[in-house]
C-alpha positions in Angstrom: -188.0 -54.2 -20.6 -190.1 -51.3 -19.1 -189.4 -48.0 -17.4 -190.9 -49.3 -14.1 -189.7 -52.2 -12.0 -192.2 -55.1 -11.7 -192.0 -58.8 -10.9 -193.4 -60.4 -14.1 -195.5 -63.5 -13.8 -194.6 -66.3 -16.2 -197.8 -65.7 -18.2 -197.1 -62.0 -18.5 -193.5 -62.7 -19.6 -194.7 -65.2 -22.2 -197.2 -62.6 -23.6 -194.5 -59.9 -23.7 -192.0 -62.2 -25.5 -194.7 -63.2 -28.0 -195.3 -59.5 -28.8 -191.5 -58.9 -29.2 -191.2 -61.9 -31.6 -194.0 -60.5 -33.7 -191.6 -57.6 -34.4 -194.3 -54.8 -34.7 -194.3 -51.7 -32.5 -196.4 -51.8 -29.3 -196.9 -50.1 -25.9 -196.4 -51.9 -22.6 -198.1 -50.6 -19.5 -199.9 -51.6 -16.4 -203.5 -50.6 -15.6 -204.9 -49.3 -12.3 -205.1 -52.8 -11.0 -201.4 -53.5 -11.8 -202.3 -55.8 -14.7 -200.0 -55.9 -17.8 -201.5 -54.4 -21.0 -200.0 -54.6 -24.4 -201.3 -52.3 -27.1 -200.3 -53.1 -30.7 -199.7 -49.9 -32.7 -201.4 -50.1 -36.0 -202.8 -47.6 -38.5 -201.8 -44.0 -38.7 -203.2 -42.4 -35.5 -204.3 -43.5 -32.1 -205.9 -41.4 -29.4 -204.9 -41.5 -25.7 -207.2 -40.3 -23.0 -209.4 -41.0 -20.0 -212.5 -41.6 -22.1 -213.5 -45.2 -22.7 -213.7 -44.6 -26.4 -210.0 -43.7 -26.7 -207.7 -46.2 -28.5 -205.6 -46.2 -25.3 -208.2 -45.6 -22.6 -206.5 -44.8 -19.3 -209.8 -44.7 -17.4 -208.2 -45.3 -14.0 -205.9 -42.3 -14.1 -207.5 -39.1 -12.8 -204.6 -37.0 -14.0 -205.1 -37.9 -17.6 -207.3 -35.6 -19.7 -210.3 -36.8 -21.6 -208.3 -36.4 -24.8 -204.7 -36.4 -23.6 -202.4 -37.0 -26.5 -202.1 -38.6 -29.9 -199.8 -41.4 -31.2 -199.1 -40.8 -34.9 -197.2 -42.8 -37.5 -195.2 -40.3 -39.5 -192.3 -40.8 -41.9 -191.8 -44.4 -40.9 -191.6 -43.7 -37.1 -194.1 -43.5 -34.3 -194.5 -40.1 -32.6 -196.4 -38.8 -29.6 -198.2 -35.5 -30.0 -199.3 -33.2 -27.2 -199.7 -29.6 -28.3 -201.8 -28.4 -25.4 -204.4 -31.3 -25.5 -203.7 -32.4 -21.9 -204.0 -30.5 -18.7 -201.0 -32.1 -17.0 -198.7 -32.8 -20.0 -197.1 -35.8 -21.5 -193.5 -36.7 -20.7 -191.0 -38.9 -22.6 -188.1 -40.1 -20.6 -188.9 -37.4 -18.0 -189.0 -34.5 -20.5 -192.2 -32.8 -21.3 -193.5 -33.0 -24.9 -194.2 -29.7 -26.6 -195.8 -30.5 -29.9 -194.4 -33.7 -31.4 -191.8 -36.1 -30.2 -190.4 -39.0 -32.2 -190.3 -42.3 -30.2 -187.4 -44.7 -30.0 -187.4 -48.3 -28.8 -187.7 -48.5 -25.0 -188.7 -44.8 -24.6 -190.9 -44.4 -21.5 -194.0 -42.2 -22.0 -195.8 -40.8 -19.0 -199.5 -39.9 -19.4 -200.7 -38.5 -16.0 -199.3 -41.0 -13.5 -199.4 -43.9 -16.0 -196.1 -45.0 -17.6 -196.0 -46.8 -20.9 -192.9 -48.2 -22.6 -192.7 -47.9 -26.3 -191.3 -51.0 -28.0 -190.2 -51.4 -31.6 -188.4 -54.7 -31.6 -187.6 -54.7 -35.3 -185.6 -51.4 -34.9 -184.2 -52.2 -31.5 -183.0 -55.7 -32.1 -179.4 -54.7 -32.6 -179.3 -52.5 -29.5 -177.4 -54.1 -26.6 -176.1 -50.9 -25.0 -177.7 -51.8 -21.6 -175.6 -55.0 -21.3 -172.5 -53.4 -22.8 -172.6 -50.5 -20.3 -172.8 -52.8 -17.3 -169.6 -54.6 -16.5 -171.4 -57.3 -14.4 -173.8 -58.2 -17.2 -171.1 -58.1 -19.8 -169.2 -60.6 -17.7 -171.9 -63.3 -18.2 -170.0 -66.4 -19.4 -171.0 -68.4 -22.5 -172.1 -71.3 -20.3 -174.2 -69.0 -18.2 -175.7 -67.5 -21.3 -176.7 -70.9 -22.6 -178.5 -71.5 -19.3 -180.3 -68.2 -19.8 -181.4 -69.1 -23.3 -182.7 -72.4 -22.1 -184.6 -70.7 -19.3 -186.2 -68.1 -21.6 -187.0 -70.3 -24.6 -190.1 -72.1 -23.3 -191.6 -68.7 -22.3 -191.4 -67.6 -25.9 -193.2 -70.5 -27.4 -196.6 -69.3 -28.8 -198.5 -72.3 -27.4 -196.5 -72.5 -24.2 -197.8 -71.8 -20.8 -195.1 -69.4 -19.8 -193.6 -71.7 -17.2 -189.8 -71.4 -16.7 -188.1 -74.8 -16.8 -186.6 -76.5 -13.7 -182.9 -77.0 -13.2 -183.3 -80.6 -14.2 -185.1 -79.6 -17.5 -182.4 -77.0 -18.3 -179.7 -79.6 -17.6 -181.4 -82.1 -19.9 -181.7 -79.6 -22.7 -178.0 -78.6 -22.4 -176.7 -82.1 -21.7 -174.9 -80.9 -18.5 -175.3 -81.9 -14.8 -178.1 -80.5 -12.6 -175.4 -79.3 -10.2 -173.7 -77.3 -12.9 -177.1 -75.6 -13.8 -177.8 -75.0 -10.1 -174.4 -73.3 -9.7 -174.9 -71.1 -12.8 -178.4 -70.1 -11.6 -177.1 -69.0 -8.2 -174.5 -66.8 -9.9 -177.1 -65.4 -12.4 -179.5 -64.5 -9.6 -176.7 -62.5 -8.0 -175.5 -60.9 -11.2 -179.0 -59.7 -12.1 -179.8 -58.8 -8.5 -183.0 -60.9 -8.6 -184.9 -60.5 -5.3 -186.1 -63.3 -3.1 -189.4 -64.5 -4.7 -191.3 -67.8 -5.0 -189.2 -70.1 -7.2 -191.2 -69.8 -10.5 -191.5 -66.0 -10.2 -187.8 -65.8 -9.4 -186.9 -67.7 -12.5 -189.3 -65.7 -14.6 -187.9 -62.4 -13.2 -184.3 -63.6 -14.1 -185.5 -64.3 -17.7 -187.2 -60.8 -17.8 -184.0 -59.0 -16.6 -181.8 -60.9 -19.0 -184.0 -59.9 -21.9 -184.4 -56.3 -20.7 -180.6 -56.0 -20.4 -180.1 -57.2 -23.9 -178.0 -60.2 -22.7 -180.6 -62.4 -24.4 -182.6 -61.2 -27.4 -185.9 -62.6 -28.7 -184.1 -63.8 -31.9 -181.9 -66.0 -29.6 -184.9 -68.0 -28.7 
């Protein structure tokens, strides 16, 4: 769901899903300590810079200028503006911005060494190109998809604790055997290339990858 690869904690994933379900545009990034940050994009203009008073204050990044760039809402879309404000430039999907650049859902913006993913769930809800373009992900069966939905759903509850359900809990919710769920989970871990992690983090990472790939959408939950 971002340009960089991270192992989401269940709490972080729950917060991200809640932001997506709200439907409004936001930025997703990690600070200098590796902590997830979500910035809701509101109003008409936001400043980005190293100064603490910036709307998006990247105080930990020495390569970010004091006033580095602007985020502006123009003609119904969010744009990033860097017309010489920054010393080291602003990049969108690896291409340097000269002036103004319109942002699309899941674009990755780089300010200094900090990457922020632009999300606009309302506009990107119909986009499933990531899954369609990967034969392995497109091959997820209906039964496996039901397991994924059951795995992701508790993480999206506003009052939930972001804890992925156990195999027994998934089995109970789907009225299938625990062994069937265990078999599907093993296959899904392989399909989504989930690394060897502590069990709760591994299940949360599977949920994150399914959502990032467009196999499961927030509206499914």
